[in-house]
VOVEX-589246 format. One record per residue (C-alpha): x negated, z negated, y negated; residue number from 1; residue in three letters. Coordinates in nm, 4 decimals. Example, Ala and Ser with C-alpha at 12.3 -4.5 7.8 and 13.67 -1.06 7.14 Angstrom:
BEGIN
+----------+----------+----------+-----+-----+
:        u :        w :        v :   n : res :
+----------+----------+----------+-----+-----+
:  -1.2300 :  -0.7800 :   0.4500 :   1 : ALA :
:  -1.3670 :  -0.7140 :   0.1060 :   2 : SER :
+----------+----------+----------+-----+-----+
END
This chain:
BEGIN
+----------+----------+----------+-----+-----+
:        u :        w :        v :   n : res :
+----------+----------+----------+-----+-----+
:  -0.0008 :   0.0014 :   0.0169 :   1 : UNK :
:  -0.1205 :   0.0850 :  -0.3363 :   2 : UNK :
:  -0.0877 :  -0.1598 :  -0.5838 :   3 : UNK :
:  -0.0337 :  -0.1408 :  -0.9507 :   4 : UNK :
:  -0.3663 :  -0.3150 :  -1.0351 :   5 : UNK :
:  -0.4302 :  -0.2538 :  -1.4626 :   6 : UNK :
:  -0.2386 :  -0.1911 :  -1.7635 :   7 : UNK :
:  -0.5644 :  -0.1105 :  -1.9327 :   8 : UNK :
:  -0.9046 :  -0.2185 :  -1.9189 :   9 : UNK :
:  -0.8080 :  -0.5823 :  -2.0945 :  10 : UNK :
:  -0.5300 :  -0.6995 :  -1.9830 :  11 : UNK :
:  -0.4102 :  -0.6554 :  -1.5832 :  12 : UNK :
:  -0.1700 :  -0.7398 :  -1.3091 :  13 : UNK :
:  -0.3563 :  -0.9563 :  -1.0269 :  14 : UNK :
:  -0.1190 :  -0.9434 :  -0.7462 :  15 : UNK :
:  -0.2311 :  -0.7996 :  -0.3896 :  16 : UNK :
:  -0.5637 :  -0.6525 :  -0.5012 :  17 : UNK :
:  -0.6844 :  -0.4381 :  -0.2798 :  18 : UNK :
:  -1.0628 :  -0.4838 :  -0.1755 :  19 : UNK :
:  -1.1635 :  -0.1816 :  -0.3951 :  20 : UNK :
:  -0.9332 :  -0.0025 :  -0.6547 :  21 : UNK :
:  -1.0645 :   0.2670 :  -0.9013 :  22 : UNK :
:  -0.9534 :   0.3854 :  -1.2239 :  23 : UNK :
:  -0.9455 :   0.6062 :  -1.5033 :  24 : UNK :
:  -0.8791 :   0.4485 :  -1.8008 :  25 : UNK :
:  -0.8152 :   0.5723 :  -2.1750 :  26 : UNK :
:  -0.6881 :   0.4302 :  -2.5284 :  27 : UNK :
:  -0.6798 :   0.5805 :  -2.8453 :  28 : UNK :
:  -0.6163 :   0.2783 :  -2.9997 :  29 : UNK :
:  -0.8974 :   0.0174 :  -3.0622 :  30 : UNK :
:  -0.8641 :  -0.3018 :  -2.8518 :  31 : UNK :
:  -0.8903 :  -0.6553 :  -3.0760 :  32 : UNK :
:  -1.1443 :  -0.8696 :  -2.8941 :  33 : UNK :
:  -0.9555 :  -1.0608 :  -2.6041 :  34 : UNK :
:  -0.9860 :  -1.3196 :  -2.3592 :  35 : UNK :
:  -1.0406 :  -1.1661 :  -1.9624 :  36 : UNK :
:  -0.9917 :  -1.3196 :  -1.6543 :  37 : UNK :
:  -1.1696 :  -1.0815 :  -1.4251 :  38 : UNK :
:  -1.0478 :  -1.1450 :  -1.0040 :  39 : UNK :
:  -1.2809 :  -0.9086 :  -0.8902 :  40 : UNK :
:  -1.6135 :  -0.7772 :  -0.9572 :  41 : UNK :
:  -1.6254 :  -0.4616 :  -1.1939 :  42 : UNK :
:  -1.8280 :  -0.1670 :  -1.2798 :  43 : UNK :
:  -1.6932 :  -0.0513 :  -1.5685 :  44 : UNK :
:  -1.8297 :   0.3202 :  -1.6460 :  45 : UNK :
:  -1.7819 :   0.3957 :  -2.0528 :  46 : UNK :
:  -1.7467 :   0.7716 :  -2.1112 :  47 : UNK :
:  -1.6492 :   0.7618 :  -2.4714 :  48 : UNK :
:  -1.6242 :   0.4522 :  -2.7566 :  49 : UNK :
:  -1.7692 :   0.1266 :  -2.7419 :  50 : UNK :
:  -1.7396 :  -0.1697 :  -2.5121 :  51 : UNK :
:  -1.8367 :  -0.5175 :  -2.6118 :  52 : UNK :
:  -1.8430 :  -0.7856 :  -2.3559 :  53 : UNK :
:  -1.9254 :  -1.1457 :  -2.4807 :  54 : UNK :
:  -2.0265 :  -1.4326 :  -2.2339 :  55 : UNK :
:  -2.1694 :  -1.8326 :  -2.3371 :  56 : UNK :
:  -2.5396 :  -1.6873 :  -2.3881 :  57 : UNK :
:  -2.5205 :  -1.3515 :  -2.4392 :  58 : UNK :
:  -2.3180 :  -1.0530 :  -2.6196 :  59 : UNK :
:  -2.3893 :  -0.6692 :  -2.4467 :  60 : UNK :
:  -2.2433 :  -0.3761 :  -2.6199 :  61 : UNK :
:  -2.2838 :  -0.0577 :  -2.4566 :  62 : UNK :
:  -2.2474 :   0.2993 :  -2.5814 :  63 : UNK :
:  -2.1695 :   0.6311 :  -2.3266 :  64 : UNK :
:  -2.4690 :   0.6449 :  -2.1412 :  65 : UNK :
:  -2.4674 :   0.3218 :  -2.0273 :  66 : UNK :
:  -2.2607 :   0.1284 :  -1.7674 :  67 : UNK :
:  -2.1781 :  -0.2563 :  -1.6918 :  68 : UNK :
:  -2.1393 :  -0.4623 :  -1.3893 :  69 : UNK :
:  -1.9260 :  -0.7356 :  -1.4407 :  70 : UNK :
:  -1.8895 :  -1.0520 :  -1.1919 :  71 : UNK :
:  -1.5342 :  -1.1961 :  -1.1381 :  72 : UNK :
:  -1.4809 :  -1.4758 :  -1.4308 :  73 : UNK :
:  -1.4081 :  -1.5035 :  -1.7794 :  74 : UNK :
:  -1.4981 :  -1.3480 :  -2.0807 :  75 : UNK :
:  -1.4043 :  -1.2292 :  -2.4447 :  76 : UNK :
:  -1.4002 :  -0.8097 :  -2.3926 :  77 : UNK :
:  -1.3358 :  -0.5426 :  -2.7220 :  78 : UNK :
:  -1.2992 :  -0.2046 :  -2.6461 :  79 : UNK :
:  -1.3326 :   0.0779 :  -2.9548 :  80 : UNK :
:  -1.3113 :   0.4474 :  -3.0435 :  81 : UNK :
:  -1.5843 :   0.5608 :  -3.2380 :  82 : UNK :
:  -1.5249 :   0.9405 :  -3.3777 :  83 : UNK :
:  -1.2186 :   0.9601 :  -3.5876 :  84 : UNK :
:  -0.9490 :   1.1180 :  -3.3769 :  85 : UNK :
:  -1.1810 :   0.9814 :  -3.1091 :  86 : UNK :
:  -1.0455 :   0.8077 :  -2.7688 :  87 : UNK :
:  -1.1836 :   0.5338 :  -2.5726 :  88 : UNK :
:  -1.2560 :   0.6418 :  -2.1870 :  89 : UNK :
:  -1.3947 :   0.4324 :  -1.9120 :  90 : UNK :
:  -1.4258 :   0.4727 :  -1.5091 :  91 : UNK :
:  -1.3163 :   0.1193 :  -1.3607 :  92 : UNK :
:  -1.4380 :   0.0265 :  -0.9932 :  93 : UNK :
:  -1.2793 :  -0.2778 :  -0.9419 :  94 : UNK :
:  -1.4491 :  -0.4608 :  -0.5797 :  95 : UNK :
:  -1.4358 :  -0.8045 :  -0.3963 :  96 : UNK :
:  -1.7053 :  -1.0190 :  -0.3536 :  97 : UNK :
:  -1.6706 :  -0.9999 :  -0.0009 :  98 : UNK :
:  -1.7343 :  -0.6446 :  -0.0128 :  99 : UNK :
:  -2.0872 :  -0.7259 :  -0.1768 : 100 : UNK :
:  -2.1415 :  -0.9549 :   0.0768 : 101 : UNK :
:  -2.0741 :  -0.7605 :   0.3507 : 102 : UNK :
:  -2.2753 :  -0.4358 :   0.2130 : 103 : UNK :
:  -2.6050 :  -0.6828 :   0.1788 : 104 : UNK :
:  -2.4941 :  -0.8234 :   0.5214 : 105 : UNK :
:  -2.5435 :  -0.4271 :   0.6674 : 106 : UNK :
:  -2.8483 :  -0.3362 :   0.4550 : 107 : UNK :
:  -3.1064 :  -0.6431 :   0.4507 : 108 : UNK :
:  -3.3947 :  -0.4026 :   0.4193 : 109 : UNK :
:  -3.2696 :  -0.2666 :   0.0936 : 110 : UNK :
:  -3.5677 :  -0.2504 :  -0.1859 : 111 : UNK :
:  -3.5721 :  -0.5237 :  -0.3672 : 112 : UNK :
:  -3.8246 :  -0.6700 :  -0.6329 : 113 : UNK :
:  -3.8688 :  -1.0598 :  -0.7281 : 114 : UNK :
:  -3.6705 :  -1.2327 :  -0.9386 : 115 : UNK :
:  -3.8361 :  -1.5317 :  -1.1037 : 116 : UNK :
:  -3.5325 :  -1.6774 :  -1.2403 : 117 : UNK :
:  -3.1442 :  -1.6448 :  -1.1834 : 118 : UNK :
:  -2.9470 :  -1.4139 :  -1.4021 : 119 : UNK :
:  -2.8370 :  -1.6673 :  -1.7098 : 120 : UNK :
:  -2.4865 :  -1.4344 :  -1.7176 : 121 : UNK :
:  -2.2788 :  -1.2633 :  -1.4866 : 122 : UNK :
:  -2.3310 :  -0.9443 :  -1.6209 : 123 : UNK :
:  -2.5862 :  -0.6307 :  -1.4968 : 124 : UNK :
:  -2.6524 :  -0.3324 :  -1.7943 : 125 : UNK :
:  -2.7399 :   0.0148 :  -1.6223 : 126 : UNK :
:  -2.8499 :   0.3333 :  -1.7682 : 127 : UNK :
:  -2.6734 :   0.6248 :  -1.6702 : 128 : UNK :
:  -2.8857 :   0.9263 :  -1.5283 : 129 : UNK :
:  -2.8197 :   1.2720 :  -1.3952 : 130 : UNK :
:  -2.7040 :   1.1359 :  -1.0396 : 131 : UNK :
:  -2.4845 :   0.8698 :  -1.2024 : 132 : UNK :
:  -2.3479 :   1.1229 :  -1.4426 : 133 : UNK :
:  -2.2185 :   1.3412 :  -1.1303 : 134 : UNK :
:  -2.1055 :   1.0565 :  -0.9559 : 135 : UNK :
:  -1.8628 :   1.0032 :  -1.2296 : 136 : UNK :
:  -1.7138 :   1.3193 :  -1.2944 : 137 : UNK :
:  -1.6916 :   1.2724 :  -0.8758 : 138 : UNK :
:  -1.4823 :   1.0435 :  -0.9513 : 139 : UNK :
:  -1.2847 :   1.1943 :  -1.2127 : 140 : UNK :
:  -1.2017 :   1.4927 :  -0.9895 : 141 : UNK :
:  -1.0905 :   1.2783 :  -0.6801 : 142 : UNK :
:  -0.8468 :   1.0824 :  -0.8900 : 143 : UNK :
:  -0.7090 :   1.3766 :  -1.0498 : 144 : UNK :
:  -0.6812 :   1.5564 :  -0.7398 : 145 : UNK :
:  -0.4144 :   1.2910 :  -0.5863 : 146 : UNK :
:  -0.2279 :   1.1745 :  -0.4051 : 147 : UNK :
:  -0.3680 :   0.8201 :  -0.3976 : 148 : UNK :
:  -0.6909 :   0.7683 :  -0.2850 : 149 : UNK :
:  -0.7557 :   0.6008 :   0.0724 : 150 : UNK :
:  -0.9152 :   0.3106 :   0.1025 : 151 : UNK :
:  -1.1797 :   0.4086 :   0.3201 : 152 : UNK :
:  -1.2502 :   0.6699 :   0.0397 : 153 : UNK :
:  -1.2945 :   0.4081 :  -0.1963 : 154 : UNK :
:  -1.5091 :   0.2172 :   0.0381 : 155 : UNK :
:  -1.7295 :   0.4829 :   0.0811 : 156 : UNK :
:  -1.7450 :   0.5688 :  -0.2891 : 157 : UNK :
:  -1.8757 :   0.2274 :  -0.3790 : 158 : UNK :
:  -2.1145 :   0.2191 :  -0.0630 : 159 : UNK :
:  -2.2644 :   0.5281 :  -0.2287 : 160 : UNK :
:  -2.3145 :   0.4089 :  -0.5720 : 161 : UNK :
:  -2.4598 :   0.0706 :  -0.4111 : 162 : UNK :
:  -2.7050 :   0.2297 :  -0.1681 : 163 : UNK :
:  -2.8307 :   0.4739 :  -0.4878 : 164 : UNK :
:  -2.8678 :   0.1514 :  -0.7153 : 165 : UNK :
:  -3.0527 :  -0.0141 :  -0.4059 : 166 : UNK :
:  -3.3289 :   0.2730 :  -0.4272 : 167 : UNK :
:  -3.3251 :   0.3526 :  -0.8103 : 168 : UNK :
:  -3.2765 :   0.0516 :  -0.9644 : 169 : UNK :
:  -3.4059 :  -0.1978 :  -0.6971 : 170 : UNK :
:  -3.4324 :  -0.5008 :  -0.9922 : 171 : UNK :
:  -3.0910 :  -0.4932 :  -1.0670 : 172 : UNK :
:  -2.9560 :  -0.4781 :  -0.7379 : 173 : UNK :
:  -3.1332 :  -0.7792 :  -0.6408 : 174 : UNK :
:  -3.0193 :  -0.9476 :  -0.9077 : 175 : UNK :
:  -2.6686 :  -0.8463 :  -0.8305 : 176 : UNK :
:  -2.7456 :  -0.9769 :  -0.4428 : 177 : UNK :
:  -2.8076 :  -1.3064 :  -0.6275 : 178 : UNK :
:  -2.4386 :  -1.2843 :  -0.8009 : 179 : UNK :
:  -2.3172 :  -1.2215 :  -0.5421 : 180 : UNK :
:  -2.4682 :  -1.5148 :  -0.3897 : 181 : UNK :
:  -2.3567 :  -1.7206 :  -0.6373 : 182 : UNK :
:  -2.0699 :  -1.6396 :  -0.5706 : 183 : UNK :
:  -2.0139 :  -1.7103 :  -0.2180 : 184 : UNK :
:  -2.1135 :  -2.0959 :  -0.2886 : 185 : UNK :
:  -1.8558 :  -2.1225 :  -0.5350 : 186 : UNK :
:  -1.5837 :  -2.0335 :  -0.2988 : 187 : UNK :
:  -1.7411 :  -2.2213 :  -0.0129 : 188 : UNK :
:  -1.7446 :  -2.5738 :  -0.2779 : 189 : UNK :
:  -1.3532 :  -2.4658 :  -0.3900 : 190 : UNK :
:  -1.3092 :  -2.4434 :   0.0041 : 191 : UNK :
:  -1.4605 :  -2.7794 :   0.0885 : 192 : UNK :
:  -1.2668 :  -2.9725 :  -0.2093 : 193 : UNK :
:  -0.9380 :  -2.8140 :  -0.1484 : 194 : UNK :
:  -1.0080 :  -2.9236 :   0.2405 : 195 : UNK :
:  -1.1288 :  -3.2932 :   0.1561 : 196 : UNK :
:  -0.9003 :  -3.3609 :  -0.1362 : 197 : UNK :
:  -0.6951 :  -3.5790 :   0.0569 : 198 : UNK :
:  -0.9952 :  -3.6967 :   0.3360 : 199 : UNK :
:  -1.2122 :  -3.9964 :   0.3054 : 200 : UNK :
:  -1.4788 :  -3.7729 :   0.2621 : 201 : UNK :
:  -1.8318 :  -3.8609 :   0.0537 : 202 : UNK :
:  -2.0060 :  -3.6683 :  -0.2134 : 203 : UNK :
:  -2.2963 :  -3.6493 :   0.0185 : 204 : UNK :
:  -2.1010 :  -3.5393 :   0.3448 : 205 : UNK :
:  -1.9680 :  -3.2481 :   0.0990 : 206 : UNK :
:  -2.2703 :  -3.1120 :   0.0063 : 207 : UNK :
:  -2.3915 :  -3.1194 :   0.4042 : 208 : UNK :
:  -2.1170 :  -2.9044 :   0.4574 : 209 : UNK :
:  -2.1831 :  -2.6773 :   0.1749 : 210 : UNK :
:  -2.5568 :  -2.6531 :   0.3193 : 211 : UNK :
:  -2.7018 :  -2.8339 :   0.0009 : 212 : UNK :
:  -2.8762 :  -3.0997 :  -0.0979 : 213 : UNK :
:  -2.6876 :  -3.3494 :  -0.3085 : 214 : UNK :
:  -2.8275 :  -3.3088 :  -0.6466 : 215 : UNK :
:  -2.7740 :  -2.9386 :  -0.6093 : 216 : UNK :
:  -2.4324 :  -3.0019 :  -0.5194 : 217 : UNK :
:  -2.3236 :  -3.1946 :  -0.8171 : 218 : UNK :
:  -2.5145 :  -2.9055 :  -1.0080 : 219 : UNK :
:  -2.2885 :  -2.6428 :  -0.8576 : 220 : UNK :
:  -1.9583 :  -2.8893 :  -0.9009 : 221 : UNK :
:  -1.9997 :  -2.9893 :  -1.2544 : 222 : UNK :
:  -2.0392 :  -2.5713 :  -1.3445 : 223 : UNK :
:  -1.7235 :  -2.4706 :  -1.1601 : 224 : UNK :
:  -1.5120 :  -2.7785 :  -1.2546 : 225 : UNK :
:  -1.6491 :  -2.9195 :  -1.5763 : 226 : UNK :
:  -1.7460 :  -3.2201 :  -1.4695 : 227 : UNK :
:  -1.8997 :  -3.4936 :  -1.1812 : 228 : UNK :
:  -1.7555 :  -3.4704 :  -0.8232 : 229 : UNK :
:  -1.6553 :  -3.8676 :  -0.8317 : 230 : UNK :
:  -1.4962 :  -3.8323 :  -1.1523 : 231 : UNK :
:  -1.3038 :  -3.5057 :  -1.0381 : 232 : UNK :
:  -1.1763 :  -3.6769 :  -0.6993 : 233 : UNK :
:  -1.0568 :  -3.9785 :  -0.8449 : 234 : UNK :
:  -0.8782 :  -3.8442 :  -1.0773 : 235 : UNK :
:  -0.7110 :  -3.5781 :  -0.8738 : 236 : UNK :
:  -0.6411 :  -3.8458 :  -0.6131 : 237 : UNK :
:  -0.5087 :  -4.1227 :  -0.8500 : 238 : UNK :
:  -0.2802 :  -3.8643 :  -0.9948 : 239 : UNK :
:  -0.1430 :  -3.7789 :  -0.6443 : 240 : UNK :
:  -0.1296 :  -4.2134 :  -0.5759 : 241 : UNK :
:   0.0345 :  -4.1583 :  -0.9239 : 242 : UNK :
:   0.3100 :  -3.9380 :  -0.7761 : 243 : UNK :
:   0.3711 :  -4.0690 :  -0.4746 : 244 : UNK :
:   0.4103 :  -4.4397 :  -0.6363 : 245 : UNK :
:   0.7010 :  -4.2643 :  -0.8520 : 246 : UNK :
:   0.8912 :  -4.1467 :  -0.5632 : 247 : UNK :
:   0.9663 :  -4.4737 :  -0.4291 : 248 : UNK :
:   0.9058 :  -4.3858 :  -0.0726 : 249 : UNK :
:   0.6119 :  -4.5246 :   0.0393 : 250 : UNK :
:   0.4606 :  -4.8580 :  -0.0218 : 251 : UNK :
:   0.1169 :  -4.9464 :  -0.1921 : 252 : UNK :
:  -0.0273 :  -5.0280 :   0.1229 : 253 : UNK :
:   0.0531 :  -4.6899 :   0.2796 : 254 : UNK :
:  -0.0286 :  -4.4895 :  -0.0161 : 255 : UNK :
:  -0.3935 :  -4.5360 :  -0.0144 : 256 : UNK :
:  -0.4078 :  -4.3913 :   0.3279 : 257 : UNK :
:  -0.2403 :  -4.0807 :   0.2451 : 258 : UNK :
:  -0.5084 :  -3.9748 :  -0.0470 : 259 : UNK :
:  -0.8636 :  -4.0554 :   0.1576 : 260 : UNK :
:  -0.9084 :  -4.3748 :   0.0745 : 261 : UNK :
:  -1.0089 :  -4.6353 :   0.3884 : 262 : UNK :
:  -0.9109 :  -5.0227 :   0.2279 : 263 : UNK :
:  -0.6363 :  -5.1002 :  -0.0169 : 264 : UNK :
:  -0.8872 :  -5.3229 :  -0.2448 : 265 : UNK :
:  -1.1108 :  -4.9822 :  -0.3364 : 266 : UNK :
:  -0.8171 :  -4.8146 :  -0.3977 : 267 : UNK :
:  -0.6432 :  -5.0885 :  -0.5950 : 268 : UNK :
:  -0.9741 :  -5.1183 :  -0.8180 : 269 : UNK :
:  -0.9744 :  -4.6878 :  -0.8300 : 270 : UNK :
:  -0.6127 :  -4.7257 :  -0.9886 : 271 : UNK :
:  -0.6581 :  -4.9526 :  -1.2178 : 272 : UNK :
:  -0.9817 :  -4.7836 :  -1.3626 : 273 : UNK :
:  -0.7553 :  -4.4703 :  -1.4113 : 274 : UNK :
:  -0.4404 :  -4.5731 :  -1.5143 : 275 : UNK :
:  -0.5100 :  -4.9208 :  -1.6618 : 276 : UNK :
:  -0.2597 :  -5.0950 :  -1.4142 : 277 : UNK :
:  -0.2333 :  -5.2161 :  -1.0453 : 278 : UNK :
:  -0.0656 :  -4.9487 :  -0.7770 : 279 : UNK :
:   0.2162 :  -5.1814 :  -0.8032 : 280 : UNK :
:   0.2291 :  -5.2621 :  -1.1823 : 281 : UNK :
:   0.2715 :  -4.9013 :  -1.2189 : 282 : UNK :
:   0.5383 :  -4.8565 :  -0.9893 : 283 : UNK :
:   0.7414 :  -5.1384 :  -1.0747 : 284 : UNK :
:   0.7267 :  -4.9763 :  -1.4150 : 285 : UNK :
:   0.8139 :  -4.6231 :  -1.3305 : 286 : UNK :
+----------+----------+----------+-----+-----+
END
């Protein structure tokens, strides 16, 4: 099933995303700087106009001789026409991180250069060459020819692009590999947190489950959730406890077990730390 994936390059519907989607986009209207949440990675080939992407530590502007790889996440973005009466045109390839991880697992011997530092921002800039220009044109011909491009053909075109970048831009591909690893690490942490929210699992044990040291886990957790693991789990568990207490179906002596605490006294202490009263006082007041 083909999904309606995008309204324009700055606003999209994100339901039923396919592993790889390819779109041609054109507009005669300048776009203001908008908040963008990309639910997939994006190759954005600029054909006409000007595109600017803003991240916390960098602003990247490209012209039609360049293209970008944007990793899934949040950014600010603007797109503008340049010449009077001109258009803003781009070719877009959206793809899941799982597709990228699969690519690297099947091509472990791709050329690579040593990267001393991890990319600070989830964006890579490429210069178009003759091959890439023809590659983009081929996408345009395929889309214009219709009917809808099959998933297998979309996967093949993305593979062709990644193989070419690996052979001719090994440094950039190595950065892309690092970005995919970072995304995979984030997904693993989110899975571990979601699965163990109501379990008596320690932060040290979560770090073990995520194959990291405790300090690395805390650093990555803070980057994802904006706070420390202990504070985040405390607030989430106490919020659930408060909801259960409000319902009135549970006694205080039963709630602590439901939210992953092993003894009542530590639960009462934690609840009072967040809400300023004991669980029993909270329940009577609500």
